[in-house]
N, C-alpha and C positions, 0 to 999 in steps of 0.2 A: 820735031826735037822732043824726046823720049822724055817724060818727065821726073821728077825727083820722088826718090822713095821718101817715106815722111818717117819721122820718128817723134812718137808721142812719149815724154818722160815724166814721170817723179807725178805719178796718177793713182787716187784710188780705184782700180778697176773692176768691175762688177762682172765676173764670168759665170759660167750656170755653175761651176764647182764651189767657187770662193770667191772672197772678194781681196786681191793682188791690194798690201798695202801701199809699197813702193812698187808700182808697177811700171811697163813701159809697154810699147805698141809699136810695130814695125809696119807700115801699111804701102803695099807695093804698087807700081807705078799704073796699076789698072784700077786703083782704089779696094783692093782686096786685103784681108789682114793676112799678113804673110808670117806674123811670128809673136808672141805675148810671153813677156817675163815679166822678173822682180828683182830689182836693185837698180846697179846702176848700168848701161850698155859703154863699153870701150871703145867701138867706131860707131861714128855717124857722120862719117864725113862723104859720104855716096848721098847723100838727101839731107830734108832741113829740119829740122828738130822744133818741135811746139812743147817747151815746157809748163805743164798743166798747174802746175804750183801746189802740187798736194791735194788740187780737187779733185770731187768725184768724177769719173768716168763711167755713165751710163751706156747700154747699149740702146739705139734710136727707137724712139715709140712708133708704133703702127696704129694708125686708125683707118678703119676698115667701113666705115660711116662719117664722110664728110661730104654736104651740100652746098657749103659755100664758106666764105668770111671774107672781112674787110671792106663787104660791098658787093661782092660776087659771086656767082649762084652759078654751081656747074650748069643748069641746066640753061645760061645764056649761049648754049653752044659754041665758044667762042677761045682762041688759045689764048688772046689777054687775059678771059677769065679763069684760066685752069693757072696759067702764069701765077699770077694773083692770088689766088686762093693758096698756091702753094708756097708761095714768099709768107703768106701772113703765118701758114700752121707751123712752117719750119721754125718760123721766132719763138714758137712755144711749143719745141720739143717733140713734132711730130716728125720724123723722118722718109714715113714711109705713109699713101694712102689710097684709097681707092676713091673714084670719083666716083658720085651717089646721086643717081637720078631721081626723079620723083612722078608721080603721077600723072600726065599730062598727055596730049596727044599724041595719037601714033607718030606724027610727021614730026614730032617736036623730038620728042625720044628717039627717034631715029638720029634725027639730027644731032642732038647730043651724044649718042654714041658714036659714030664719026668722028666728031670732033673730038672726045676724048683720044678718042684711039689712034687721030692722027696726032696727038698732044704726045703720047707716051713715045712713039718714033722719033719726034722732034726732040721730047726732052724737055722740061719744066725747069725754073733756074731753084725753085726751092727744096719741098720736101717732093721724093722720087713718087712720079705717078706710076703706080704698078699694078693699075688695071680699074675697072670698072665693078661699082654696086647698083645693080637693076633693082632697086626698092620701087614694086610696084609695075605694070598697070594691071595684074591680077592677085586684086587683094577684097578683102568684106567690108560690101560699103558701110555695115553698121560698127566694124572697128577702123575705119577709113584715116580717122586724127584731122589733120590738116590736110592729109591729100585731096585732090580733086574727086568731088562724086560723079561727074558728070565724064570723066576721062577712064573712070575705071572696066576693064574688060573681063571678058570670060576666056579663060589661056585656052588655045587653041595652036597648033605645030606650027600653022605658015607664021603666024605672029613671032613665036620664038624662034624657029631658022631667021626671017629678017632680021629681028636685035641681034642675035647672034654673030650673022652675016655683016650688020650694018658696024658691030663693035670689032671687027675682025678677029672674033672669038675671045678678046680680051674680057669679056666678062666673068668674074672669078664669085662673085657671089648675088643670089639674086632672094629677094623677100617676096614672100606670096602665101595666098591662103591656101591651105590644102584642100579646104573643106568644099570650096566653089566646085561649082561644074568644071569636071577636067584639070582639077584641080590635083588629082594623084598623075594622074598621065605627065602634066605639066612638071611635077616633083621628076618622076622617070626621066622626061626626055630632057632636061637641064641634068640631071647626075650624069645621065650617058655623053654629055660633053662635056663631064670634068669640073661643072659650078658647082658650088657649094649652097645646098639649097637650105634655107632658114625661115621659117615660121614668123609670120610677121603679119601686123593689121590683118590679123585672122581671129573668127569667132567659134573657133575649132574645139570638138569635144575631146577630152582625154580619149577616145577612142580613135577620133580621127587623129589625134597625134600620132598613136599607134600605130595608124596604116602610113602615115606619112612617113614616122623611120624606117619601116618597110620597105617603102619606096624609093627611102635614101636620103631624107632630110637628118639636120645633125646641129641643127644653129637656130636660135631664136633672135630678133631684131629687138632692141629696145626691150629688154624683158621687163614685164610687168604695166609696159605702155602700148597704147595700140595692140591689145590681146584679149581674150575672154581670162573673165579673173578669177583668182581661187575660190573656191565654196566646198566644203568639207565633204557636198553631195557630188557636184561635177566640181571637178579641181580645171579643170579648163585647161589653157595653152600656157598661164600663169604657174600652176598647179604642177602641169607634166613638166615643164623645164628645169621643175625641185626633183619631182621623181624621177626621171628618165637618165641615167648614168650618159645615155649616148648625145644626150643634147648639151651642147655648150652656150650657156648664157651672155650676149650684150648688155652692158648693164651703160646709165648716164650717170655718171657721179657726180652730179651738179648739186645734190642735195634739194632739188626740187622735182625733178622727175620722179626718184625714188628716195621714200625717207632715209637719211641717214643711219636709222637703227637697221633698216630694212637692208641696206649693201651689207653693214656687217655679216649680219644673219645671214646674208645668201655666200659671201666668204665662207663663215661657218659651217653651212652645209651643203655647199655645191665644192669648194675647195677652189684653189686660183687656179687648177689647171682647167676648169672646165667655166671660166670665167673670163670673157672676152671686152675690156675696157673699149668705150668709144665715147665721140663729142657728141654725133647726130648736130655738128654745127650747121647753120644756114648762113645765109649773105648775111646777114647784119650782125654775126660776128665779128667783134671788134670794132662796132660802130658805141656811140652812145644812145640812154636811151631815148627814145622817139617812135615815130608812125611811121614805117615805111613800108611800101608798095601792098596794103593791105593786112601789115601785123604790126602789131608795137613791141616794144622792147620796154620792161620797167623793173627796174632792178636785177637785170643779168635775164630774165625771165622774157620768152619769148610766147605773145602769144596769136591768137585770130582776133581779127576787128570784136567778135562775139565778147572775148573776155574770160573765155574759158577753154576753150583747147588751147593746149601745150603747141609750138607749133615749130618743133626742133628746138635747137638751144644756142647759148654763145660761150660753151664752155669750149677750153683749148685742154689738149691731152696732159700736161705738164699741170694746169689747176687739179683736172680730173687726179689726177697723181697725186696731188698735195690732200686732195678731198681724199680719198680712199684708204691715206695714212693716216688723219685725223678721225675719219670715221671707226676705223676699225682697230687702230691699235697697232697694226701689225708694224715689220720693219721694212724697209726699202727692199731689201732681197725676197722676203717672204709676197708682197704684192707686183713683183715687177713681173713675171710671166703672164698675168692678165693683160700687159701693155706691150707686151714685147713678142717672144714665143707665142702666144696662144693665137694671136692674130693671125701671125706667120702659119701656124699650121693651120688654120682654118681654110686659108685660102693656097695652102699648097706653097709655099714659097720658105719654108724654111730651112732648106736647103742653101738659102742666100742670105736670110735676114731673121731679125729676131734676137740673137745674140751675139757676144764679142766671142770668136771663135776663128780658128784658121781657117781661110779659106772662102769667109763670109764678107759682105759687102761690106765696106768699113764707115757703119752707120754709127753715130754716136755722140751723147752731149755732154759736153764737159760744165758742171754744176756746180754749184757752193754749197756751204752746210745747210742754206737756206732754199735749195733747190733751186734758186733762181740762174737760169741759165746764162751762163760766161759765151759758150758757142756751139754750134751744131755744125758736126760732119756730114756729110751724105758722099758714099762712095769715095772715102777719103781726101774728100775737100769741104773745106771751111764756108759754107753759104751764109752763115749768120753769127754774126759776133755784137755782141752788146756794146755799144758807143759810148754807154753812160752808165753811171750809179744807177740812175733812175728806171733804165732798161733793165738792171738786174732784179 
């Protein structure tokens, strides 16, 4: 039986061109946006009506750097874990995500890639699993952060081919250190396979970064974290991300990984179209403070047991969105691209997602004036609904 159309009415719709104050959205039976307009709809007889009650309708937030959440990890390499991760993050504004690996044994990475690829085929119940982010194992030991030292590997074409095959060519983004042995060759090999190459966990110099850009790199991973720091005589990766317009920089806007004033400055210097907001959320996102499997959470911050190294975050996209509004003083429409169209463009899915436009997937949030999520829609289906005032 063919599904009904969905008519979303009485909404403030944030489109790329403008905010439609009394807007409506028609979603076809395939979950695509059929039309967008203003005012009242004359005929809704051939579908279901969702009255947004004058609330804001925002394009769904896209997170290209998620390791886990709600006690589950991408590296569990199970469908159940990916399904639970998708359910957790969709309740916090993420409508699409990349399952992100970390530096573990080659066998474990391969198993994780196969699991994520299979989950993509089956579909997950919450946020749309749209691909894989391979973070590591081709990184610099000195800038490994919470990544495993013993499993760092020198890039080689056979490993790369094996990873791509295991993922069924669903790796959309790779984080690597271009300055390591064979690093530039790895950049070229991934680029040839249409994978976006990000510089991260890297001790590269400015000149190294220049060479990586020539080879095809155009992104940095969790900027300022896990990279050679800015210095006036050697700008490192941190400085290169600010200097080179070719690079789009990720930012973890939890107020811990990067100082709020520096987040504001980054938006001033780079501009919203070169900033990609992420969470870098790990398995303990959504869990209370405490100790979990080699890490501990205190006041929302995740540390290794040494108490010094941050080990990912407990951040959600909607909280990051609120934080950036607060840190920068910008308006919703001014920062929205960093959470929607920029990540979509970086992994080459902006023809499908990232904005509310005719022909794109109907991924959106219904939020109140405090940006509390009332409902989350993925491909035209309501996959999360706040059940009480406490949820908002």
